[in-house]
ZALUM-249685 format. One line per field, with one value per residue: x, z negated, y of N, C-alpha, C in turn. Coordinates in Angstrom, 3 decimals. Layout:
# ZALUM-249685
n.c1 <- [X, ...] $
n.c3 <- [Z, ...] $
n.c2 <- [Y, ...] $
ca.c1 <- [X, ...] $
ca.c3 <- [Z, ...] $
ca.c2 <- [Y, ...] $
c.c1 <- [X, ...] $
c.c3 <- [Z, ...] $
c.c2 <- [Y, ...] $
This chain:
# ZALUM-249685
n.c1 <- [69.822, 72.773, 75.822, 78.183, 77.981, 77.410, 80.529, 84.312, 87.023, 90.174, 91.660, 95.241, 97.847, 99.656, 103.541, 106.369, 108.206, 107.639, 106.214, 108.333, 109.542, 110.874, 108.722, 107.091, 108.140, 107.902, 105.115, 104.494, 105.240, 108.158, 109.298, 111.478, 111.086, 108.497, 108.411, 109.838, 107.989, 106.264, 107.183, 107.143, 104.095, 103.530, 104.053, 102.405, 100.271, 97.355, 95.327, 92.789, 93.970, 95.698, 95.162, 93.640, 95.331, 96.824, 95.001, 94.182, 96.687, 97.552, 94.867, 94.780, 92.081, 90.280, 90.421, 87.982, 85.880, 87.916, 87.010, 83.988, 83.639, 81.898, 80.714, 79.161, 80.003, 83.137, 84.053, 86.112, 86.605, 86.747, 88.635, 87.524, 86.998, 84.017, 83.266, 80.936, 80.255, 80.926, 82.537, 80.607, 81.717, 81.300, 82.093, 83.815, 83.626, 83.458, 81.459, 79.789, 78.388, 77.608, 76.590, 77.341, 76.735, 80.045, 82.410, 82.649, 80.832, 82.524, 83.988, 82.364, 82.754, 85.043, 87.238, 89.876, 91.707, 94.859, 96.546, 98.036, 96.360, 93.777, 94.651, 95.466, 92.841, 91.257, 92.802, 91.726, 89.107, 89.599, 90.524, 88.453, 86.196, 87.868, 88.065, 85.204, 84.166, 81.404, 78.660, 79.151, 77.974, 80.149, 83.354, 85.630, 85.021, 84.929, 85.008, 83.002, 81.451, 82.131, 83.136, 86.200, 87.124, 88.452, 90.109, 91.469, 91.909, 94.551, 95.840, 97.335, 98.685, 100.377, 101.888, 103.133, 105.118, 106.343, 108.328, 109.904, 112.747, 112.036, 111.523, 109.038, 105.915, 103.651, 100.404, 97.612, 96.727, 98.829, 99.196, 97.704, 98.817, 100.704, 100.059, 99.517, 101.926, 102.937, 102.018, 102.151, 104.891, 104.808, 104.431, 101.463, 98.869, 97.972, 95.336, 93.748, 94.811, 93.098, 91.005, 91.310, 91.541, 89.282, 89.519, 88.091, 89.447, 92.407, 94.922, 97.601, 97.059, 98.166, 100.487, 102.606, 102.208, 103.485, 105.884, 107.244, 107.131, 108.835, 110.927, 111.829, 111.623, 114.591, 116.121, 115.920, 116.503, 119.445, 120.356, 119.691, 121.959, 124.085, 124.053, 124.293, 126.493, 128.342, 128.234, 129.323, 131.703, 132.790] $
n.c3 <- [-100.596, -99.997, -99.911, -99.328, -98.092, -95.652, -95.173, -95.370, -96.269, -95.118, -94.120, -94.836, -92.727, -92.435, -92.596, -90.490, -91.907, -95.004, -94.496, -94.104, -96.541, -99.617, -101.936, -100.714, -98.927, -101.805, -101.613, -100.134, -99.516, -98.125, -95.235, -96.046, -99.010, -99.462, -98.970, -100.918, -102.859, -102.822, -102.881, -105.105, -105.867, -104.886, -106.633, -108.442, -111.188, -110.455, -108.487, -106.703, -107.608, -105.775, -102.686, -102.584, -103.070, -101.333, -98.812, -98.877, -98.483, -95.676, -95.101, -95.014, -96.704, -98.512, -102.349, -104.057, -101.519, -100.928, -102.862, -102.852, -101.177, -98.477, -98.272, -96.310, -94.514, -93.404, -91.401, -90.055, -88.013, -85.813, -86.685, -88.055, -90.506, -91.747, -92.573, -95.032, -97.766, -101.097, -104.297, -107.304, -110.478, -113.373, -116.283, -116.053, -117.343, -116.445, -114.582, -114.493, -112.555, -109.260, -105.813, -103.630, -100.802, -98.531, -99.085, -97.328, -94.136, -91.889, -93.026, -92.935, -90.690, -88.868, -88.967, -87.596, -88.217, -89.642, -88.759, -91.282, -93.234, -92.302, -93.280, -96.185, -97.245, -96.315, -98.223, -100.338, -100.335, -100.454, -102.528, -104.649, -103.508, -103.863, -106.721, -108.044, -108.169, -109.183, -107.160, -105.229, -103.577, -103.209, -101.803, -103.027, -105.615, -108.921, -110.937, -111.974, -110.546, -109.774, -109.129, -109.331, -111.628, -110.320, -111.967, -113.114, -111.189, -110.581, -112.731, -112.157, -109.967, -110.626, -113.115, -111.312, -110.158, -111.607, -111.793, -110.246, -108.194, -107.201, -107.394, -108.079, -108.222, -108.986, -107.642, -106.553, -104.205, -103.242, -101.766, -99.533, -98.437, -97.225, -95.587, -93.653, -93.189, -91.959, -89.650, -88.018, -88.011, -86.143, -84.248, -84.122, -82.849, -84.024, -84.379, -84.214, -86.745, -88.339, -88.291, -88.479, -91.160, -92.497, -92.085, -91.891, -91.381, -92.627, -95.356, -96.791, -94.916, -92.669, -93.525, -94.315, -91.550, -89.584, -91.593, -91.113, -88.503, -87.488, -88.801, -87.452, -85.010, -84.873, -85.380, -82.662, -81.408, -81.996, -80.983, -78.527, -78.248, -78.580, -76.463, -74.080, -74.558, -74.672, -71.705, -70.323, -71.603, -69.691] $
n.c2 <- [123.518, 121.408, 122.395, 121.188, 119.534, 117.824, 117.915, 116.377, 114.349, 114.916, 111.832, 111.237, 110.888, 108.018, 107.576, 106.730, 106.669, 105.666, 103.091, 101.669, 101.875, 100.215, 100.057, 98.709, 96.291, 95.076, 94.035, 91.517, 88.266, 87.129, 85.157, 82.879, 83.329, 82.831, 80.047, 79.339, 79.864, 78.468, 75.272, 74.839, 75.067, 73.427, 71.256, 71.333, 70.651, 70.932, 70.138, 71.554, 73.881, 73.857, 73.416, 75.572, 77.521, 77.612, 77.670, 80.699, 81.624, 80.632, 81.862, 84.819, 84.497, 86.481, 86.289, 85.582, 84.968, 82.705, 81.427, 80.942, 79.414, 77.197, 73.418, 73.533, 76.062, 75.551, 73.384, 71.442, 69.682, 71.415, 73.011, 75.776, 78.155, 79.263, 82.441, 84.555, 85.523, 85.744, 85.217, 87.113, 87.472, 88.334, 88.650, 86.764, 83.905, 80.556, 79.371, 80.964, 83.260, 84.424, 84.207, 87.045, 88.671, 89.297, 92.035, 94.496, 94.705, 94.066, 92.346, 89.920, 86.850, 84.643, 82.417, 80.666, 77.889, 76.709, 73.293, 72.672, 73.554, 72.660, 70.013, 69.944, 70.238, 68.363, 66.650, 67.266, 67.249, 64.103, 63.135, 64.391, 62.554, 59.703, 60.280, 60.340, 62.797, 65.256, 65.573, 68.369, 71.842, 73.230, 73.506, 73.750, 72.735, 71.819, 68.832, 68.843, 70.003, 73.076, 75.794, 77.184, 80.174, 83.208, 84.956, 82.924, 81.806, 83.752, 84.025, 81.556, 81.939, 83.505, 82.439, 80.127, 81.547, 82.895, 80.599, 80.887, 82.331, 84.836, 88.130, 89.788, 91.120, 88.955, 88.081, 87.251, 88.462, 88.772, 86.518, 87.027, 89.433, 88.553, 86.442, 88.832, 89.529, 87.544, 86.848, 89.884, 89.182, 86.793, 88.463, 88.897, 91.291, 94.773, 95.057, 92.874, 90.926, 92.831, 92.229, 89.495, 89.734, 90.796, 93.321, 96.685, 99.091, 99.890, 101.129, 99.104, 96.882, 98.102, 99.907, 97.216, 95.758, 98.238, 98.240, 95.721, 94.872, 97.523, 96.671, 94.386, 95.449, 96.685, 94.594, 93.934, 95.606, 95.601, 93.235, 93.872, 95.364, 93.950, 92.030, 93.505, 95.038, 92.808, 92.106, 94.171, 93.475, 91.651] $
ca.c1 <- [71.099, 74.031, 76.985, 79.420, 76.664, 78.093, 82.098, 84.792, 88.545, 90.487, 93.314, 96.749, 98.732, 101.194, 104.812, 106.816, 109.040, 106.246, 105.379, 109.690, 109.905, 111.113, 107.413, 105.997, 108.255, 107.015, 103.744, 104.104, 106.290, 108.841, 109.459, 112.436, 110.477, 106.812, 109.290, 110.472, 107.162, 104.823, 107.643, 106.481, 103.045, 102.742, 104.311, 101.133, 98.999, 95.446, 95.341, 92.383, 94.654, 97.380, 95.078, 93.667, 96.666, 97.451, 94.504, 94.778, 98.443, 97.313, 94.339, 93.698, 91.048, 90.402, 90.249, 86.789, 86.151, 87.932, 86.361, 83.221, 83.243, 80.325, 81.013, 78.933, 80.884, 84.084, 84.355, 87.678, 87.029, 86.928, 89.325, 87.547, 85.937, 83.054, 83.439, 79.669, 79.978, 82.242, 82.116, 80.531, 81.402, 81.186, 82.627, 84.876, 83.402, 83.145, 79.836, 78.931, 78.732, 76.731, 77.266, 77.079, 77.677, 81.578, 83.087, 82.256, 80.072, 83.150, 84.036, 81.375, 83.894, 85.391, 89.040, 90.645, 92.629, 96.002, 96.419, 98.116, 95.399, 93.048, 95.138, 95.227, 91.332, 91.020, 93.740, 91.455, 88.127, 89.621, 90.476, 87.339, 86.044, 88.234, 87.777, 83.733, 83.514, 80.354, 78.857, 79.051, 77.827, 80.887, 84.688, 87.127, 84.285, 85.459, 84.982, 82.014, 80.751, 81.524, 84.303, 87.351, 87.726, 88.933, 90.949, 92.067, 93.843, 95.101, 96.689, 97.470, 99.282, 101.290, 102.609, 103.536, 105.382, 107.236, 108.954, 110.857, 113.931, 111.821, 111.102, 108.057, 104.626, 102.400, 98.960, 96.572, 96.888, 100.292, 99.155, 96.783, 99.528, 101.321, 99.624, 99.566, 103.398, 103.494, 100.955, 102.567, 105.951, 104.868, 103.897, 99.928, 98.151, 96.960, 93.866, 93.572, 95.280, 92.732, 89.381, 91.173, 91.262, 88.064, 89.728, 87.467, 90.626, 93.146, 96.063, 97.689, 97.689, 99.268, 101.937, 102.438, 102.225, 104.464, 107.120, 107.914, 107.443, 109.697, 112.160, 112.150, 112.481, 115.774, 116.790, 115.847, 117.949, 120.908, 120.621, 120.187, 123.232, 125.124, 123.829, 124.935, 128.327, 128.843, 127.581, 129.963, 133.279, 133.080] $
ca.c3 <- [-99.572, -100.495, -99.191, -98.668, -98.122, -93.978, -95.125, -95.220, -96.872, -93.960, -94.749, -94.976, -91.328, -92.734, -91.302, -90.393, -93.288, -95.629, -94.183, -94.445, -98.209, -100.887, -102.339, -99.024, -98.917, -102.953, -101.583, -99.711, -99.552, -96.644, -95.633, -97.256, -100.709, -99.620, -98.897, -102.481, -103.762, -102.219, -103.351, -106.389, -105.668, -104.363, -107.726, -109.763, -111.264, -110.292, -106.552, -106.424, -106.857, -104.319, -102.311, -103.056, -102.470, -99.117, -97.926, -99.163, -97.740, -94.304, -93.812, -95.321, -97.253, -100.455, -103.237, -103.897, -100.232, -100.677, -103.990, -102.622, -99.801, -99.531, -97.036, -94.639, -94.053, -92.913, -89.864, -90.348, -86.250, -84.677, -86.773, -88.257, -91.805, -91.427, -94.535, -94.858, -98.999, -102.108, -106.207, -108.154, -112.310, -114.375, -117.236, -115.801, -117.528, -116.081, -114.567, -114.816, -111.256, -108.514, -104.496, -102.821, -99.974, -98.715, -99.151, -96.271, -92.836, -91.021, -93.799, -92.462, -89.550, -88.415, -89.021, -86.733, -89.472, -89.086, -89.258, -92.495, -94.189, -92.613, -93.530, -97.691, -97.625, -95.870, -98.920, -101.832, -99.833, -100.238, -103.824, -104.911, -103.187, -105.146, -108.593, -108.148, -108.412, -109.147, -105.959, -105.555, -102.339, -102.786, -101.579, -104.049, -106.492, -109.798, -111.482, -112.130, -109.001, -110.007, -108.525, -110.599, -111.879, -109.500, -112.903, -113.513, -110.087, -110.437, -113.957, -112.146, -109.508, -112.003, -113.670, -110.543, -109.181, -113.085, -111.978, -108.627, -108.340, -106.506, -108.469, -107.163, -108.875, -107.947, -108.233, -105.307, -103.436, -102.636, -100.595, -98.795, -97.973, -96.616, -94.168, -92.922, -92.742, -91.135, -88.364, -88.173, -87.381, -85.516, -82.691, -83.540, -82.269, -85.213, -84.387, -84.643, -87.706, -88.876, -87.903, -89.203, -92.946, -92.443, -92.721, -90.477, -91.587, -94.080, -95.526, -96.996, -93.772, -91.770, -93.783, -94.171, -89.939, -89.716, -92.627, -90.587, -86.941, -87.640, -89.538, -85.785, -83.567, -84.782, -84.816, -81.489, -80.243, -82.296, -80.122, -77.452, -78.208, -78.806, -75.489, -73.529, -74.667, -73.592, -70.304, -70.127, -71.568, -69.553] $
ca.c2 <- [123.058, 121.161, 123.364, 120.072, 117.886, 117.399, 117.854, 115.154, 114.850, 113.424, 110.705, 111.687, 109.693, 107.288, 108.123, 104.788, 106.164, 105.728, 102.004, 101.013, 101.798, 99.208, 99.274, 97.873, 95.076, 94.274, 93.522, 90.380, 87.507, 87.109, 83.832, 82.517, 83.729, 81.750, 78.776, 79.011, 79.709, 76.434, 75.006, 75.322, 74.717, 71.092, 70.412, 71.708, 69.732, 71.001, 70.034, 72.879, 74.858, 73.859, 73.997, 76.850, 78.658, 77.043, 78.204, 82.394, 82.044, 80.668, 81.912, 85.579, 85.099, 87.124, 85.249, 85.788, 84.430, 81.293, 80.755, 80.810, 78.527, 75.621, 73.054, 74.437, 76.933, 74.751, 72.591, 70.707, 69.476, 72.333, 74.179, 77.496, 78.390, 80.436, 83.496, 85.376, 85.442, 85.772, 85.008, 87.484, 86.655, 89.765, 88.653, 85.362, 83.102, 79.582, 78.868, 82.366, 84.287, 85.354, 84.874, 88.194, 89.247, 89.924, 93.692, 95.755, 93.903, 93.289, 90.924, 88.070, 86.999, 82.822, 82.647, 79.313, 77.873, 76.134, 72.265, 72.663, 73.892, 71.251, 68.640, 69.633, 70.301, 66.774, 65.555, 67.041, 66.011, 62.415, 63.236, 64.595, 61.089, 58.832, 60.271, 60.423, 63.928, 65.144, 66.423, 69.647, 72.374, 73.777, 72.827, 74.187, 72.816, 71.207, 67.412, 69.276, 70.816, 74.458, 76.393, 78.422, 81.924, 84.219, 85.429, 81.781, 81.363, 85.245, 83.418, 80.233, 82.476, 84.411, 81.020, 79.305, 83.207, 83.188, 79.353, 80.813, 83.583, 86.165, 89.286, 90.568, 90.969, 87.307, 87.761, 85.838, 89.753, 88.878, 86.069, 88.067, 90.159, 87.636, 85.986, 89.921, 90.172, 87.008, 87.564, 90.532, 88.762, 86.354, 89.363, 89.360, 92.473, 94.790, 94.637, 91.337, 90.931, 93.927, 91.716, 88.497, 89.448, 91.360, 94.620, 97.440, 100.194, 100.049, 101.852, 98.331, 95.945, 98.733, 99.600, 95.926, 95.385, 99.134, 97.870, 94.279, 95.426, 98.231, 95.791, 93.732, 96.410, 97.317, 93.511, 93.391, 96.444, 94.992, 91.790, 94.263, 95.856, 92.883, 91.846, 94.622, 95.105, 91.648, 92.042, 95.359, 92.974, 90.170] $
c.c1 <- [72.060, 75.335, 78.434, 78.978, 77.701, 80.230, 82.598, 86.101, 89.179, 91.721, 94.344, 97.382, 99.933, 102.386, 105.517, 107.878, 107.860, 106.031, 107.261, 109.875, 110.222, 109.963, 106.892, 106.253, 108.121, 105.881, 103.453, 105.491, 107.509, 109.357, 109.683, 111.880, 109.004, 107.667, 108.840, 109.077, 105.593, 105.344, 107.704, 105.055, 102.437, 103.473, 103.362, 100.612, 97.621, 95.754, 93.873, 92.873, 95.590, 96.290, 94.272, 95.030, 97.031, 96.255, 94.491, 95.777, 98.223, 96.244, 93.920, 92.852, 91.552, 90.273, 88.584, 86.196, 85.916, 86.990, 84.711, 82.607, 82.263, 81.615, 81.176, 79.392, 82.049, 83.814, 85.943, 87.665, 87.367, 87.742, 88.958, 86.762, 85.114, 83.166, 81.964, 79.827, 81.094, 81.718, 81.958, 80.705, 81.872, 82.081, 83.531, 84.813, 82.813, 81.748, 79.055, 78.977, 77.756, 77.432, 76.929, 77.482, 79.001, 81.592, 82.511, 81.375, 81.489, 83.632, 83.939, 82.439, 84.118, 86.425, 89.291, 91.742, 93.581, 95.625, 96.974, 97.193, 93.970, 93.168, 94.520, 94.110, 91.120, 91.766, 92.522, 89.823, 88.065, 89.413, 89.332, 86.496, 86.199, 87.826, 86.571, 83.617, 81.891, 80.130, 78.482, 78.868, 79.234, 82.067, 85.838, 86.501, 85.023, 84.849, 83.729, 81.141, 81.200, 82.698, 85.451, 86.639, 88.474, 90.549, 91.757, 93.125, 94.941, 96.302, 97.562, 98.852, 100.848, 102.001, 103.677, 104.985, 106.412, 108.270, 110.566, 111.811, 113.307, 111.131, 110.057, 106.927, 103.693, 101.156, 98.720, 96.842, 97.743, 100.051, 98.788, 97.327, 100.238, 101.190, 99.935, 100.916, 104.097, 103.306, 101.997, 104.569, 106.202, 104.432, 102.657, 99.649, 97.775, 95.700, 93.275, 93.753, 94.066, 91.296, 89.753, 91.051, 90.371, 88.094, 89.236, 88.945, 91.538, 94.929, 97.584, 98.306, 98.241, 100.359, 102.348, 102.836, 103.372, 105.866, 107.722, 107.590, 108.464, 111.041, 112.684, 112.646, 114.056, 116.706, 117.293, 116.550, 119.643, 121.428, 120.903, 121.514, 123.969, 125.305, 124.433, 125.926, 129.311, 129.314, 128.494, 131.785, 133.422, 133.852] $
c.c3 <- [-100.458, -99.606, -99.085, -98.470, -96.149, -94.100, -95.386, -95.865, -95.642, -94.584, -94.370, -93.691, -92.402, -91.596, -91.548, -91.687, -94.453, -95.654, -94.827, -95.329, -98.709, -101.056, -100.966, -99.188, -100.260, -102.479, -100.727, -99.777, -98.146, -96.732, -96.065, -99.160, -100.649, -99.403, -100.097, -103.181, -103.860, -102.317, -104.359, -106.640, -105.551, -105.460, -108.908, -109.777, -110.661, -108.636, -105.893, -106.664, -106.155, -103.638, -101.879, -102.222, -101.404, -98.137, -97.753, -98.335, -96.364, -93.772, -93.664, -95.571, -98.781, -101.522, -103.676, -102.601, -100.644, -101.821, -103.934, -101.816, -99.839, -97.800, -95.847, -93.689, -93.655, -91.796, -89.378, -88.358, -85.546, -85.265, -87.061, -89.315, -91.144, -93.314, -94.734, -96.295, -99.900, -102.999, -106.596, -110.034, -112.883, -115.604, -117.017, -116.344, -116.546, -115.815, -114.203, -113.393, -110.832, -107.076, -103.898, -101.626, -99.179, -98.612, -98.276, -95.134, -91.524, -91.660, -93.044, -91.020, -89.805, -88.221, -88.565, -88.076, -88.999, -89.184, -91.129, -93.495, -94.044, -93.297, -95.759, -97.520, -97.217, -97.493, -100.549, -101.130, -100.590, -101.892, -104.633, -104.924, -104.265, -106.370, -108.566, -109.076, -108.417, -107.906, -106.055, -103.792, -102.153, -102.985, -102.664, -106.012, -107.752, -110.107, -111.515, -111.311, -109.157, -109.834, -109.624, -110.418, -111.405, -110.290, -112.891, -111.960, -109.887, -111.536, -113.505, -111.071, -109.803, -112.339, -112.536, -110.350, -110.691, -112.868, -110.827, -109.336, -107.886, -107.220, -107.817, -108.116, -108.292, -108.781, -106.802, -104.626, -102.948, -101.076, -99.140, -97.499, -97.444, -96.176, -93.379, -92.102, -92.049, -89.973, -88.145, -87.234, -86.265, -83.532, -82.259, -83.489, -83.967, -85.401, -84.869, -86.106, -88.831, -89.190, -88.650, -90.892, -93.499, -93.307, -91.361, -90.391, -92.804, -94.013, -95.755, -95.812, -92.867, -92.008, -93.880, -92.772, -90.058, -90.338, -91.078, -89.309, -86.775, -87.179, -87.450, -84.545, -84.009, -85.054, -83.573, -81.267, -81.257, -81.448, -78.936, -77.060, -77.931, -76.957, -73.972, -73.159, -74.533, -72.224, -69.512, -70.252, -70.564, -67.899] $
c.c2 <- [122.678, 121.927, 122.001, 118.552, 116.975, 117.407, 116.337, 115.609, 114.160, 113.003, 111.508, 110.603, 109.573, 107.610, 106.544, 105.026, 105.554, 103.797, 101.064, 101.570, 100.439, 98.831, 98.211, 96.298, 94.310, 93.767, 91.984, 89.480, 87.418, 85.229, 82.935, 82.258, 82.582, 80.057, 78.029, 78.580, 78.734, 75.486, 73.763, 74.911, 73.495, 70.700, 70.699, 70.874, 69.133, 71.271, 71.144, 74.041, 75.377, 74.527, 75.190, 78.609, 78.895, 77.853, 79.952, 82.645, 81.838, 81.119, 83.411, 86.187, 85.738, 86.198, 84.427, 85.257, 83.267, 80.328, 80.321, 79.903, 77.201, 74.786, 73.080, 75.102, 76.546, 73.876, 72.136, 70.132, 70.095, 73.736, 75.397, 77.010, 79.938, 81.840, 84.502, 85.584, 85.619, 86.064, 86.779, 87.411, 88.443, 90.209, 87.331, 84.450, 81.851, 78.822, 79.948, 82.951, 83.923, 84.793, 85.673, 88.125, 89.717, 91.526, 94.521, 94.358, 93.917, 92.620, 89.701, 87.949, 84.678, 83.365, 80.681, 79.787, 76.471, 74.026, 71.776, 72.812, 72.994, 70.117, 68.735, 69.947, 68.544, 66.027, 66.130, 66.514, 65.002, 62.359, 63.227, 62.998, 59.755, 58.681, 59.820, 61.585, 63.982, 65.798, 67.774, 70.624, 73.183, 73.532, 72.829, 74.183, 71.579, 69.315, 67.753, 69.560, 71.880, 74.742, 77.450, 79.758, 82.239, 84.466, 84.575, 81.470, 82.625, 84.545, 82.470, 80.608, 83.266, 83.502, 80.411, 80.989, 82.903, 81.647, 80.010, 82.400, 84.756, 87.315, 90.150, 90.303, 89.847, 87.074, 87.730, 87.331, 89.951, 88.012, 86.111, 88.720, 89.507, 86.803, 87.252, 89.741, 89.133, 86.749, 88.968, 90.062, 88.146, 86.927, 89.865, 90.988, 92.894, 94.829, 93.578, 90.332, 91.768, 92.606, 89.807, 88.417, 90.096, 92.834, 95.736, 98.363, 99.821, 100.155, 100.285, 97.456, 96.628, 99.225, 98.412, 96.002, 96.184, 98.693, 96.804, 94.074, 96.268, 97.356, 94.698, 94.026, 96.476, 96.318, 93.587, 94.680, 96.508, 94.007, 92.346, 94.432, 95.063, 91.903, 92.606, 94.835, 93.903, 91.377, 93.012, 94.656, 92.024, 90.835] $
């Protein structure tokens, strides 16, 4: 018998101090930073990468999940994206990939999309039709119908990020983390956010959520203090 077969390593509970440190703020873009970054994204010449970046930032999809999307997964009328696969490319060679199930069973989900994403996708569809690109099952297929490499998408995000004045490490996952922060800032429940981004549990998601919401509570406390002070002075 294996004496350690039924053992487990308990996870260390996160403290509010850990969730509120400066390192957490570097994981995502603040609203003004996202606005600045997207202003440079809009100038990028490749419509596929432009649309991909918007889709990830406004849905919280993993890069591989976004690249793997097929037309049958996207319902623009109902404004829903069905996520049920991801791209696996061991050598990061264009066209050399396979579609695999998502990271976990909880990653299979349906995500409501905003009108911003709907319009971006419609523009991409029209562009493909106007340019007479090859027919493809993939939403983000290029002129030959081949979806982009996640590594190239990552490099594109880094290059665009370098054009900004933002001092953060740009990679595709900063877009996913930014989506989490936007939902937290909007007052969306943590469990809903977890389900939306396909996380059963995640230290990173929790850390970002607590960091954003703790800042909101501090700001709310200051506003309440100002209001109460104003009331007593009348």
